[in-house]
C-alpha positions as CSV (number, residue, x, y, z in Angstrom):
1,X,0.0,-0.2,0.1
2,X,1.5,3.4,-1.2
3,X,-0.5,5.8,1.0
4,X,-2.9,5.8,3.7
5,X,-6.1,7.7,3.8
6,X,-6.2,10.5,6.7
7,X,-9.5,12.5,7.2
8,X,-8.6,15.4,9.1
9,X,-10.8,19.3,8.7
10,X,-9.5,22.6,10.4
11,X,-12.8,22.8,12.2
12,X,-12.0,20.2,14.4
13,X,-10.6,21.8,17.2
14,X,-13.4,23.7,19.7
15,X,-13.0,26.3,22.3
16,X,-12.8,25.3,25.5
17,X,-11.4,26.9,28.6
18,X,-7.9,26.6,29.4
19,X,-8.2,24.7,32.2
20,X,-10.8,22.4,30.9
21,X,-10.1,18.2,30.7
22,X,-10.7,18.4,27.3
23,X,-7.6,19.9,25.1
24,X,-9.5,21.5,22.6
25,X,-6.5,22.0,19.9
26,X,-5.4,18.2,20.4
27,X,-6.7,17.8,17.0
28,X,-5.1,20.3,14.8
29,X,-1.6,20.1,16.7
30,X,-1.8,16.2,15.4
31,X,-2.2,16.9,11.8
32,X,0.5,19.3,12.2
33,X,2.4,16.8,14.3
34,X,1.7,14.2,11.0
35,X,3.2,16.1,8.9
36,X,6.0,16.3,10.4
37,X,6.7,12.6,11.3
38,X,9.2,10.8,9.4
39,X,6.6,8.5,7.5
40,X,4.5,12.0,5.9
41,X,4.9,11.0,2.9
42,X,3.1,7.9,3.7
43,X,0.0,9.2,4.6
44,X,-2.9,11.0,2.2
45,X,-5.5,14.2,3.7
46,X,-8.3,14.1,3.1
47,X,-11.0,17.0,3.8
48,X,-13.7,15.4,5.9
49,X,-17.3,17.0,4.9
50,X,-20.8,17.2,7.0
51,X,-23.4,14.7,7.1
52,X,-26.4,14.8,6.4
53,X,-29.0,15.8,8.7
54,X,-31.8,12.8,7.6
55,X,-28.3,10.0,8.3
56,X,-28.0,11.7,11.7
57,X,-31.4,10.6,12.3
58,X,-30.7,7.0,12.8
59,X,-28.9,7.2,15.8
60,X,-30.0,9.8,17.7
61,X,-33.0,11.4,18.2
62,X,-34.9,14.2,16.3
63,X,-35.6,16.4,18.7
64,X,-32.2,16.3,20.8
65,X,-30.4,16.6,17.2
66,X,-32.7,19.5,16.8
67,X,-31.4,20.8,20.1
68,X,-28.2,20.6,19.5
69,X,-28.8,21.9,15.9
70,X,-30.1,25.4,17.4
71,X,-28.7,25.0,21.1
72,X,-31.4,25.0,23.2
73,X,-30.2,22.0,25.1
74,X,-31.0,21.9,29.2
75,X,-28.7,23.0,31.5
76,X,-28.8,19.1,32.6
77,X,-27.4,18.1,29.2
78,X,-24.9,20.8,28.8
79,X,-23.4,19.1,32.6
80,X,-23.5,15.8,30.7
81,X,-21.5,17.1,28.1
82,X,-19.3,19.1,29.5
83,X,-18.6,20.8,27.0
84,X,-19.1,24.7,25.7
85,X,-22.4,24.3,23.4
86,X,-21.4,26.8,21.0
87,X,-21.1,27.2,16.7
88,X,-17.9,25.9,16.3
89,X,-19.0,22.1,18.7
90,X,-21.9,22.1,16.5
91,X,-19.9,22.3,13.1
92,X,-17.3,20.1,14.6
93,X,-20.2,17.0,15.8
94,X,-21.1,16.9,11.8
95,X,-18.5,17.2,10.2
96,X,-16.6,14.3,12.6
97,X,-19.2,12.1,12.6
98,X,-19.0,12.0,8.2
99,X,-15.1,11.7,9.1
100,X,-15.5,8.7,10.5
101,X,-18.1,7.2,8.0
102,X,-15.8,8.7,5.1
103,X,-12.5,7.0,6.6
104,X,-14.2,3.8,7.3
105,X,-15.5,3.8,2.7
106,X,-11.7,4.5,2.2
107,X,-11.1,1.2,4.4
108,X,-13.4,-0.6,2.7
109,X,-11.4,0.2,-0.4
110,X,-7.5,0.6,0.8
111,X,-7.8,-1.8,3.3
112,X,-7.1,0.7,6.3
113,X,-7.4,4.5,6.5
114,X,-7.3,6.6,10.1
115,X,-9.5,9.3,11.5
116,X,-7.9,12.1,13.1
117,X,-10.8,12.4,15.1
118,X,-14.0,10.2,16.4
119,X,-14.6,8.3,19.5
120,X,-17.4,10.2,20.6
121,X,-18.8,6.5,22.2
122,X,-20.5,8.3,25.2
123,X,-23.3,9.9,23.4
124,X,-26.4,8.0,23.5
125,X,-29.7,7.8,21.3
126,X,-31.5,11.1,23.1
127,X,-28.5,12.6,25.1
128,X,-24.7,13.7,24.9
129,X,-22.5,12.3,27.5
130,X,-18.3,12.8,28.2
131,X,-17.5,15.3,25.8
132,X,-20.1,13.4,23.0
133,X,-22.6,15.2,21.1
134,X,-23.3,12.6,18.6
135,X,-22.0,8.9,18.4
136,X,-19.4,8.4,15.2
137,X,-19.0,4.9,15.8
138,X,-22.8,4.1,15.8
139,X,-23.6,6.7,13.2
140,X,-20.9,4.8,11.3
141,X,-21.8,1.5,11.9
142,X,-25.6,2.2,11.3
143,X,-25.3,3.3,7.8
144,X,-22.7,0.9,6.6
145,X,-25.2,-1.3,7.0
146,X,-28.4,0.9,6.0
147,X,-26.7,1.3,2.9
148,X,-26.2,-2.1,1.7
149,X,-22.1,-1.6,2.0
150,X,-21.8,-4.0,4.6
151,X,-23.3,-6.7,6.6
152,X,-21.4,-6.6,9.7
153,X,-19.4,-4.5,11.4
154,X,-17.0,-5.1,14.7
155,X,-16.7,-1.7,16.6
156,X,-13.7,-2.7,18.7
157,X,-13.4,0.1,21.6
158,X,-10.1,0.1,23.2
159,X,-10.8,4.1,24.3
160,X,-10.0,3.0,28.8
161,X,-13.3,4.2,29.5
162,X,-16.8,1.8,28.1
163,X,-18.4,3.1,24.9
164,X,-22.1,3.0,26.6
165,X,-23.6,5.3,24.4
166,X,-22.5,2.5,21.0
167,X,-24.0,0.1,23.3
168,X,-27.0,1.2,23.7
169,X,-27.5,2.7,20.3
170,X,-26.7,-0.6,18.3
171,X,-28.2,-2.8,21.1
172,X,-30.6,-5.5,19.4
173,X,-29.4,-3.6,16.0
174,X,-28.4,-6.8,13.5
175,X,-24.7,-7.0,12.2
176,X,-23.3,-4.7,14.7
177,X,-20.9,-6.6,17.0
178,X,-19.6,-4.3,19.8
179,X,-16.5,-5.5,21.9
180,X,-15.3,-3.0,24.7
181,X,-11.5,-3.1,26.7
182,X,-12.1,-1.0,29.8
183,X,-11.4,0.0,33.1
184,X,-13.7,-1.1,35.2
185,X,-13.3,1.5,38.0
186,X,-13.4,4.5,35.5
187,X,-16.6,6.3,33.8
188,X,-18.9,6.1,33.0
189,X,-20.0,4.2,36.6
190,X,-23.0,2.6,35.1
191,X,-21.8,0.2,32.8
192,X,-23.8,-1.3,29.4
193,X,-23.9,-4.7,28.5
194,X,-22.5,-4.9,24.6
195,X,-22.0,-8.0,22.8
196,X,-18.0,-8.5,24.9
197,X,-17.3,-6.1,27.7
198,X,-13.8,-6.6,29.6
199,X,-13.7,-5.1,32.0
200,X,-10.0,-4.6,33.2
201,X,-8.1,-3.6,36.2
202,X,-6.6,-0.6,37.5
203,X,-2.9,0.0,37.1
204,X,-3.0,-2.9,34.7
205,X,0.3,-2.6,32.5
206,X,1.4,-4.0,29.2
207,X,2.2,-7.2,29.6
208,X,-1.2,-8.1,31.2
209,X,-2.6,-6.1,28.8
210,X,-1.8,-7.3,25.4
211,X,-2.6,-10.9,26.9
212,X,-6.2,-10.0,27.9
213,X,-6.0,-8.3,23.8
214,X,-5.2,-11.0,22.4
215,X,-7.6,-13.7,24.7
216,X,-10.1,-10.9,23.2
217,X,-9.1,-11.5,19.3
218,X,-9.9,-15.3,20.2
219,X,-13.0,-14.9,22.0
220,X,-14.0,-12.5,18.9
221,X,-13.3,-15.3,16.2
222,X,-15.6,-17.9,17.9
223,X,-19.0,-15.6,17.1
224,X,-18.5,-13.5,14.5
225,X,-16.2,-12.7,11.4
226,X,-16.8,-8.7,10.0
227,X,-17.3,-7.5,7.2
228,X,-15.2,-4.7,8.6
229,X,-14.0,-2.9,11.6
230,X,-14.4,0.6,13.3
231,X,-11.2,0.3,15.8
232,X,-11.3,3.0,19.1
233,X,-7.8,4.1,19.7
234,X,-7.7,5.9,22.5
235,X,-4.6,6.8,24.2
236,X,-6.1,7.3,27.4
237,X,-5.2,3.3,28.4
238,X,-1.3,5.5,29.4
239,X,-0.1,5.1,32.5
240,X,0.0,9.4,32.8
241,X,-3.1,10.4,31.1
242,X,-5.1,12.4,33.5
243,X,-8.9,10.7,33.3
244,X,-7.1,6.9,32.6
245,X,-6.0,5.1,35.9
246,X,-4.2,2.1,33.5
247,X,-0.7,2.2,33.1
248,X,0.1,1.4,29.5
249,X,3.6,2.9,28.4
250,X,3.8,4.0,25.1
251,X,5.3,1.6,24.0
252,X,3.1,-0.7,24.9
253,X,0.2,1.3,23.2
254,X,1.9,1.0,19.5
255,X,2.5,-2.7,20.4
256,X,-1.4,-3.1,20.7
257,X,-2.0,-0.5,17.9
258,X,0.3,-2.9,15.5
259,X,-1.3,-5.7,17.5
260,X,-4.9,-4.8,15.9
261,X,-4.0,-3.9,13.2
262,X,-2.0,-6.8,12.1
263,X,-5.1,-9.3,13.6
264,X,-7.2,-8.2,11.0
265,X,-5.0,-7.6,8.1
266,X,-3.9,-10.9,8.1
267,X,-7.6,-12.0,7.9
268,X,-8.3,-9.8,5.0
269,X,-10.6,-7.7,6.8
270,X,-10.9,-3.7,6.4
271,X,-10.1,-1.3,9.7
272,X,-11.2,1.8,10.0
273,X,-9.9,3.9,12.4
274,X,-10.5,6.9,15.3
275,X,-8.0,8.2,17.5
276,X,-10.9,8.4,21.0
277,X,-9.8,9.8,24.3
278,X,-6.4,11.0,25.3
279,X,-6.0,13.3,28.5
280,X,-3.4,15.9,28.7
281,X,-3.3,19.8,29.8
282,X,-0.2,20.1,27.3
283,X,-1.9,19.4,23.3
284,X,1.9,18.9,22.1
285,X,1.9,15.9,24.6
286,X,-1.7,14.3,23.9
287,X,-0.9,14.8,20.3
288,X,2.0,12.5,20.2
289,X,0.3,9.8,22.1
290,X,-2.3,10.0,19.7
291,X,0.6,9.6,16.7
292,X,0.9,5.3,17.8
293,X,-2.3,4.3,15.9
294,X,-1.0,6.0,12.5
295,X,2.7,5.3,12.8
296,X,0.9,1.4,13.4
297,X,-0.3,2.0,10.4
298,X,2.3,2.7,8.1
299,X,4.4,0.4,10.0
300,X,1.7,-2.8,9.7
301,X,0.2,-1.7,5.9
């Protein structure tokens, strides 16, 4: 493979207070760092475009979407999302949905594609939650199936937090297998029951984590062979993450990402990646951690 498709948009950055746990400028910093890497010539950047309004309604209630667009969410809804609901966030939310969907389309063509955003897995059908307005993983899975592009989708969520919103939206939907490896003692504190949930103890380190991951591959393969994988490569599993509780090193995260990509490449299954969570007050630090999945893609493919 000559070049790996990368989806990005300059409008991904959002406005948050300096002291906020969510780093609103990490997306542009990640794109900037990618263009300075020793593998940047292997990457081909595509500009994401806004999603169609009617397609969002496959995964979110019309009255909720309307309140987001009109910025008339209640104080409690805004508190749950925990981000300033301004025009930039609304714009980014629509762009990122289609960014992940387009990443999946590119992966079906090329075998792999990577999104410089995405992984908003806490957004539910009727509400946002935990820095997530709309759910790009559920949106992409359901729209791929609805448009007849695939029949079976695996959502492999390796963010440190369980993708409760993804599980909620996809529950009972034919052809979607949700798998989450997450820290049991971390947010959300009311866990959902997905297809396969692997609860991890706090402070788990590289070797034990990777053993759990390889066992998870075996468990998935017993029951499900997807047409495409949507991989949430969250880096909040890093031992220095502000909202983590696991103790993976940067080397461990890269090994994890390579293992995921190699496994599905060896099974001839396309894989689309999103960056998921990662929390640090320094956008340079967090962007550097997010580089892992892109480096892994160039190494494996």
